[in-house]
C-alpha positions in Angstrom: 10.5 -14.5 18.7 7.6 -15.0 20.9 6.8 -11.3 21.1 7.0 -10.9 17.2 4.3 -13.7 16.8 2.0 -12.1 19.2 2.3 -8.8 17.4 1.5 -10.4 14.0 -1.7 -12.1 15.3 -3.8 -9.0 15.8 -2.8 -7.9 12.1 -3.6 -11.3 10.6 -6.9 -11.3 12.4 -7.9 -7.7 11.6 -7.6 -8.1 8.0 -9.2 -11.6 8.1 -12.4 -10.1 9.6 -12.4 -7.5 6.9 -12.3 -10.1 4.2 -14.9 -12.3 6.0 -17.3 -9.3 6.3 -16.8 -8.5 2.7 -17.6 -12.1 1.7 -20.7 -12.0 3.7 -21.8 -8.8 1.9 -21.1 -10.4 -1.4 -23.2 -13.4 -0.4 -26.2 -11.3 0.5 -25.9 -9.3 -2.8 -25.7 -12.6 -4.8 -29.1 -13.6 -3.7 -32.0 -13.1 -6.3 -34.7 -10.6 -5.3 -37.2 -13.2 -4.1 -34.7 -15.0 -1.8 -33.4 -11.7 -0.4 -37.0 -10.6 0.3 -37.7 -13.8 2.1 -34.6 -13.4 4.1 -35.8 -9.8 5.0 -39.2 -11.0 6.0 -37.6 -13.9 8.1 -35.4 -11.2 9.9 -38.5 -9.1 10.7 -40.2 -12.2 12.2 -37.1 -12.8 14.2 -37.1 -9.0 15.2 -40.7 -9.5 16.3 -39.8 -12.4 18.7 -37.0 -10.3 20.0 -39.3 -7.4 20.8 -41.8 -9.7 22.5 -39.0 -11.1 24.6 -37.2 -7.8 25.2 -36.6 -8.3 28.9 -34.6 -11.7 28.2 -32.8 -10.4 25.2 -31.8 -7.1 27.1 -30.5 -8.9 30.2 -28.4 -11.4 28.1 -26.9 -8.5 26.1 -26.2 -6.4 29.2 -24.4 -9.4 30.8 -22.3 -10.0 27.8 -21.4 -6.4 27.5 -20.7 -6.1 31.3 -18.3 -9.2 31.1 -16.4 -7.7 28.1 -16.1 -4.4 30.1 -14.7 -6.3 33.1 -12.2 -8.0 30.9 -11.1 -4.9 29.3 -10.9 -3.1 32.7 -8.8 -5.9 34.1 -6.3 -5.7 31.3 -5.8 -1.9 31.6 -2.5 -0.8 33.2 -4.5 1.8 35.2 -4.0 2.6 39.0 -6.7 1.0 41.1 -8.4 4.5 41.8 -8.6 5.0 38.1 -10.3 1.6 37.5 -12.8 2.3 40.3 -13.5 5.7 38.6 -14.1 4.0 35.2 -16.3 1.4 36.9 -18.5 4.1 38.6 -18.8 5.9 35.2 -19.7 2.7 33.5 -22.3 2.0 36.1 -23.7 5.5 35.8 -23.8 5.3 32.0 -25.5 2.0 32.0 -28.2 3.3 34.5 -28.8 6.3 32.4 -29.2 4.3 29.3 -31.6 1.7 30.8 -33.7 4.6 32.3 -33.9 6.3 29.0 -34.8 3.1 27.1 -37.4 2.1 29.7 -39.0 5.3 30.2 -38.6 7.2 26.9 -38.0 4.9 24.0 -40.1 1.9 24.9 -43.4 3.8 25.7 -43.1 5.6 22.3 -42.2 2.5 20.3 -44.3 -0.5 21.7 -44.8 -3.8 20.0 -48.3 -2.8 19.0 -47.0 0.2 17.2 -44.6 -2.0 15.3 -47.3 -4.4 14.3 -49.6 -1.6 13.1 -47.1 -0.4 10.7 -47.4 -1.2 6.9 -45.5 -4.6 6.6 -43.9 -3.5 3.3 -43.1 0.0 4.5 -41.4 -1.6 7.5 -39.7 -4.1 5.2 -38.2 -1.3 2.9 -37.2 0.7 6.0 -35.3 -2.1 7.4 -33.5 -3.1 4.2 -32.2 0.6 3.7 -31.0 0.8 7.3 -29.4 -2.6 6.8 -27.4 -1.0 4.1 -26.2 1.6 6.6 -25.3 -0.7 9.5 -23.7 -3.3 7.5 -21.3 -0.8 5.9 -20.7 1.1 9.2 -19.5 -2.3 10.5 -17.4 -2.7 7.5 -15.9 0.8 8.0 -15.0 -0.1 11.6 -13.3 -3.4 10.6 -11.3 -1.6 7.7 -10.3 1.1 10.0 -9.2 -1.4 12.8 -7.1 -3.2 10.2 -5.3 -0.1 9.0 -4.7 1.0 12.6 -3.3 -2.5 13.4 -1.2 -2.0 10.4 0.2 1.2 11.9 -1.6 3.5 9.4 -2.8 6.4 11.4 -4.6 9.8 11.3 -6.2 11.4 8.3 -4.4 9.1 6.0 -6.1 6.0 7.6 -9.5 7.8 7.5 -9.2 8.5 3.7 -7.8 5.0 2.8 -10.6 3.3 4.8 -13.3 5.5 3.1 -11.9 4.8 -0.2 -11.7 1.1 0.4 -15.4 0.9 1.6 -16.7 3.3 -1.0 -15.0 1.2 -3.9 -16.3 -2.0 -2.3 -19.8 -0.5 -2.2 -19.7 0.6 -5.8 -18.5 -2.8 -7.0 -21.1 -4.5 -4.9 -23.8 -2.5 -6.5 -22.5 -3.2 -9.9 -22.4 -6.9 -9.1 -26.2 -6.7 -8.0 -27.0 -5.6 -11.6 -26.3 -9.2 -12.8 -28.5 -10.7 -10.1 -32.1 -11.6 -11.1 -34.5 -9.0 -9.8 -31.8 -6.8 -8.3 -30.8 -3.3 -9.5 -27.7 -1.1 -9.0 -28.6 2.1 -7.4 -26.5 5.1 -6.8 -28.5 5.9 -3.7 -27.3 2.7 -2.1 -23.8 3.5 -2.7 -24.3 6.8 -0.8 -26.1 5.1 2.0 -23.4 2.5 2.1 -20.5 5.1 2.0 -22.2 7.3 4.8 -22.5 4.2 7.1 -18.9 3.4 6.4 -17.7 7.0 7.2 -19.8 7.0 10.4 -18.2 3.6 11.4 -14.6 5.0 10.6 -15.1 8.1 12.6 -16.4 6.3 15.5 -13.5 4.0 15.4 -11.1 6.8 15.0 -12.4 8.5 18.2 -11.8 5.1 20.1 -8.5 4.8 18.3 -7.4 8.1 19.6 -8.4 7.2 23.1 -6.4 4.0 23.0 -3.4 5.8 22.1 -0.7 4.2 19.6 -2.4 0.8 19.5 -5.4 -0.3 17.6 -8.5 -1.2 19.7 -7.8 -4.9 19.1 -4.3 -4.5 20.6 -5.6 -2.2 23.4 -8.2 -4.6 24.4 -5.9 -7.6 24.7 -3.1 -5.2 26.2 -0.6 -6.0 23.4 2.3 -3.7 22.4 2.1 -1.9 19.0 
C-alpha cells in the first residue's frame, strides 16, 4: 500500500505542474497590452540588476545547481567508481562552461552593450524570446507528465507536441479578446517550436534515465 502511494505521487505532481504552468501562461495572456508592457519593462530592469551583480547571481546559481547534482548523484544506484567518474565529468563540464562564459560570452556582451541597445528593440526581442522559453518549459512539463504516465517513445512526443500546439493556439485566440492584444500565427509557431525543443531535450534525458521519468529517476522511485 505504501509503495502504491509512492508511485502515484510523481504522477499527481507531474500533471499538477502542467496545469499550474498553463494557468500562469493564461494569466500573462489575460493582461491588457499596457499592463503587459509595464511587466516586460519591469523584467528588463530586473535583468539589468542581474547583469550588474552577475558575480553574486552566478555564484548562487552554481551552488544551487551543484547541490541538486549531489542529491541526484547520491540517489543513483551506481558503483562508487561510477559516481567518481560522473563527478569528475561534472566538474570538467562546469569548468569549461565557466571558462566559456567568462572569456568569450561576457567580453562580447557587456553591460554597456546592453544599455546601448534601443530600449524598444530590446523589449520586443525579450517578448518574442519569452514566448519561446515559456513554451519550451511547457513542453518539458508535458513530456514529463506523459513519461510519468508510462507514455513513451514517438507516441509521447507527438501527444506532447499536440497538447502544446493546441494550447498555444487557444492562448492566441484568447488574446484576441484582450484589450490591445492581437492573435498572431507567428507567435503560435514560436510557441510550438519552443515546445518541440523542450520535448526533444526531455526525451533525451528520458532515454538516459531508462524506464522511469526524470522525476522518478531523480528521487530514485520505481516506475
